[in-house]
N, C-alpha and C positions, 0 to 999 in steps of 0.2 A: 552591340557587343558581339554580334555574330555567334550566338549561342545555339542551343538545340532547338529553340522555338523557331528560328529562322535559318536553319541549316541549308546552305546552297551548295550542293555537291559539285556543280560546275565551277563555282568560284573556288572551292577548295582544290579542285583539280588544277585550275589555272595558277593558284598560289604555289602548288607543288612544282608545276612546270617552271615558273619564273624564279622562285626562291631556292629550290633544291636541285632541279635538273639542269637548269641553264648554266650555273657555275661548273657543273660536272661536264656538260657537253662542250662548253667553251674551252675548258682546260684540256679536255681530250683532243679537241680539234687543233689546238695550238701544239700539243705534243705530237700528234700524228703528222703535222705539217713541218715539224722541226722549227717552229716559230717561237722559240724561247731562248733567252740568253743564258750564259753561264751564271750560276748563282741567282737564278730567277726566283721570283716570289709570287705566290698566289694568295690574295687576301679575299676572303669571303665575308661579305657584310651580313652579319647575322642579326640577332636581336636578343634581348633579355628574355623575350617570349620563347626563345628556343631552348631555354634552360628548364628542364623538367623539375629540377630541385628548387628553382626559384619561383615556380608558378604558384602564386597565392590568390589569383583572381579568377581562374577558369575562363571559359568562353574562348572566343577568337580561335576556334579549332583549326581552320585552314592555315592561318598565319603561324600560329604556334607550332603546329605539326610540321609545316614546311620548313620553318627555321631550325627545328630540332633535326630534321632530315638533312638540311644543309650542313649542320654541325657534324653529323655522322659521316657524311660524304667528305667533309674537310679533314676529319681525323684520319680516314682511310687514305685520302690523297696524300696527307703528310707522311704516312708510313710508306706508301708506294713510290713517292717521288723523291724521298730523301736520298736514295742511291744515285739519283741523277743530279743531286745538289740543289734541288728545288725545295724551297721552304713554303709551307702552307699554314695559314693561320685564319682563325675566325674572329671577327671583331664586332662587338656590340657598339654601335655609334653613339649610344646614349639616347635619352628621351629628348629628341631634338624638336625645336620649334619649326615645324613644317606644315604643309597642307594636310599631311596624313594625320598629324596630331592636333589639327585645327589650331595651331599656334600655341598649344598648351604645354609644350615641352619645357624641360628644365634648363636646356642649354641652346645656344644659337648654332646655326649651321657652321659658322666660322670656328667656334670652339670644337665642335665635333670633327670637322675636317682636319684641324690641326692635330687632334688626338689620333685620328685614323692614320695620318701621315707619319706621326711619331711611332705608332705601333708597327707600321709597315717597315719603317727604317730599322727598328729593333729586331724584326723577324729574321730568323736564321734557321738552318736545319737543326741547330742545337736546342731551340725552343719552339720548334714547329709543333703543330697538332693541338695547340692550346686555344681556348676560347677566352678572349680578354675584353675588358672594358676599354674603349678608345681613350677616354679622358684620364682615368686613374692608372690604367695598365694592369689592374688587378685581374687575376684569373677568375672566371665565372664557373661555378660548378655545373656539371652536366645536368 
C-alpha cells in the first residue's frame, strides 16, 4: 500500500518527477520550441488518487500526492494557455486491468483508451481545466 510503515522518499520523489513534473516540462518544451498546432490540446493522465475529496483509503502517498500535483499543474496550465488557444484537461483513465493493478481493474485497456480519446476530442478552451473520468466524462472533485 506504500504507507507510512514503508515510506520510500526516493520513490516518492521519482513519482513526482514522472507524474507531476514531466507533463509540465514537456508542455513547456513544446511551447518554447513553438511545436504546437493551432487549437492544440494537452491531456494529462491523472488518477482518482489525485482527488483529495475522493481519497477514502489513505496510503499510496507518492502516487496520490504526485497525481494531485499533476492536477494542480494542469489547472494552472489551462488558465495560462487559454489565451494561446490551447486546451488543457486532466483525465482519470479508470481502474484499468493492467500490470499496475495486477489485472484487478474494473475496465479493459480498450475501454479506457476509447474513453480517453473521447474526452480529448471533447476538450476545448471552453471546458479546459477540468478533471474528468475517461469513461463517464463526469467531473471529479478536487
